[in-house]
C-alpha positions in Angstrom: 6.1 -48.8 10.0 3.1 -49.8 12.1 2.0 -53.2 13.2 -0.5 -54.9 10.9 -3.4 -56.7 12.5 -2.1 -60.0 11.2 1.1 -61.3 12.8 4.3 -61.1 10.7 2.8 -58.4 8.4 3.5 -54.7 8.5 2.2 -51.7 6.6 3.6 -48.2 5.8 2.3 -45.3 7.9 -0.4 -43.2 6.3 1.5 -40.2 5.2 -1.5 -38.5 3.7 -3.0 -38.2 7.2 0.2 -36.6 8.5 0.1 -32.8 9.0 1.9 -31.0 6.2 4.1 -27.9 6.8 2.6 -24.6 6.0 3.9 -23.0 2.8 3.7 -19.4 1.4 1.3 -20.7 -1.2 -1.1 -22.3 1.3 -3.4 -19.3 1.4 -5.0 -17.6 -1.5 -2.9 -14.5 -1.0 0.3 -16.6 -0.9 -0.8 -18.4 -4.1 -1.4 -15.0 -5.7 2.0 -13.7 -4.6 3.8 -16.8 -5.8 2.0 -16.7 -9.2 2.7 -13.0 -9.6 6.4 -13.6 -8.8 6.6 -16.3 -11.4 4.9 -14.1 -14.0 7.1 -11.1 -13.0 10.3 -13.2 -13.5 9.0 -14.5 -16.9 8.2 -11.0 -18.1 11.6 -9.6 -17.0 13.4 -12.6 -18.6 11.5 -12.2 -21.9 12.6 -8.6 -22.1 16.2 -9.7 -21.3 16.1 -12.4 -24.0 14.8 -9.9 -26.6 17.6 -7.5 -25.8 20.2 -10.2 -25.9 18.9 -11.3 -29.3 19.0 -7.8 -30.7 22.5 -7.3 -29.3 23.6 -10.5 -31.0 21.9 -9.5 -34.3 23.9 -6.3 -34.7 23.2 -3.9 -31.9 26.6 -4.8 -30.4 28.2 -2.6 -33.0 26.2 0.5 -31.9 28.2 2.7 -29.5 26.6 3.1 -26.0 23.3 1.4 -27.0 25.0 -1.9 -27.9 26.6 -2.3 -24.5 23.4 -1.1 -22.8 21.5 -3.9 -24.5 24.0 -6.5 -23.1 23.8 -5.0 -19.6 20.0 -5.1 -19.9 20.1 -8.8 -20.9 22.4 -9.8 -18.0 20.6 -7.5 -15.5 17.3 -9.0 -16.5 18.5 -12.5 -16.0 19.9 -11.6 -12.5 16.6 -9.9 -11.6 14.4 -12.7 -12.8 16.5 -15.3 -10.8 16.3 -13.0 -7.7 12.5 -12.7 -8.0 12.2 -16.5 -8.0 14.9 -17.3 -5.4 14.8 -14.4 -2.9 11.5 -13.9 -1.1 12.1 -10.2 -0.5 10.5 -7.0 -1.8 13.8 -5.9 -3.3 13.8 -8.1 -6.4 10.2 -7.0 -7.1 11.2 -3.3 -6.8 14.1 -4.1 -9.1 11.7 -5.6 -11.6 9.6 -2.4 -11.5 12.7 -0.2 -12.0 13.9 -2.5 -14.8 10.5 -2.4 -16.6 10.1 1.4 -16.2 13.7 2.2 -17.2 13.7 -0.2 -20.2 10.3 1.0 -21.5 11.3 4.6 -20.9 14.4 4.2 -22.9 12.4 2.7 -25.8 9.9 5.5 -25.7 12.7 8.0 -25.7 14.3 6.3 -28.6 11.2 6.5 -30.8 10.2 10.0 -29.8 13.2 12.3 -29.2 16.0 9.9 -29.8 18.4 8.3 -27.3 22.2 8.8 -27.5 21.8 10.0 -31.1 19.7 7.0 -32.2 16.1 7.6 -33.5 14.3 4.3 -33.5 11.3 3.5 -35.7 8.3 2.3 -33.6 6.9 -1.2 -34.0 8.3 -4.5 -34.9 8.0 -7.9 -33.2 11.0 -7.5 -30.9 9.9 -4.0 -29.8 6.4 -5.1 -29.2 7.4 -8.2 -27.2 9.8 -6.2 -25.1 7.4 -3.4 -24.4 4.6 -5.7 -23.4 6.9 -7.8 -21.2 8.1 -4.6 -19.5 4.6 -3.4 -18.8 3.6 -6.8 -17.5 6.7 -7.0 -15.3 5.7 -3.8 -13.6 2.1 -4.9 -13.2 2.9 -8.4 -11.9 5.6 -7.1 -9.5 3.0 -4.6 -8.1 0.5 -7.5 -7.6 3.1 -9.6 -5.9 4.1 -6.7 -3.6 0.5 -6.1 -2.6 -0.3 -9.8 -2.1 2.7 -10.3 0.0 1.9 -7.3 2.1 -1.6 -8.5 2.6 -0.5 -12.0 3.4 2.0 -10.6 6.0 -0.8 -8.6 7.6 -3.1 -11.6 7.7 -0.4 -13.7 9.4 0.1 -11.0 12.1 -3.7 -10.9 12.8 
């Protein structure tokens, strides 16, 4: 507290004038990376939730595919949390691998079949999942590029 011009009265220090610590989101590139990370995590999590719901609605009884849906759901949750909590390129790379692998498995299941299962294309769950997997890949790439550019700008 600082002394007030009148005796016996005090005021609080002006915290708005105090310098604030720099954060990753302070620069436009940092804000882009942070937003892209959040959208990556949301996309991966949406795909994971869709797979968990499908597993709970009956896919658990399908050999190989059922357990794969559960692994996808748990893996997606872990990756989404890692993207948000660990400021490293590894969770972003895992998001890209998750999106590509999950979308690739779906495409295989509707074209040539996967583990003896031939899926019919379309449906709300399939569309939500496919869109979320594509966006997970795209937003992870945006985050990687923005973080790389922010790192270069900090070194310059």
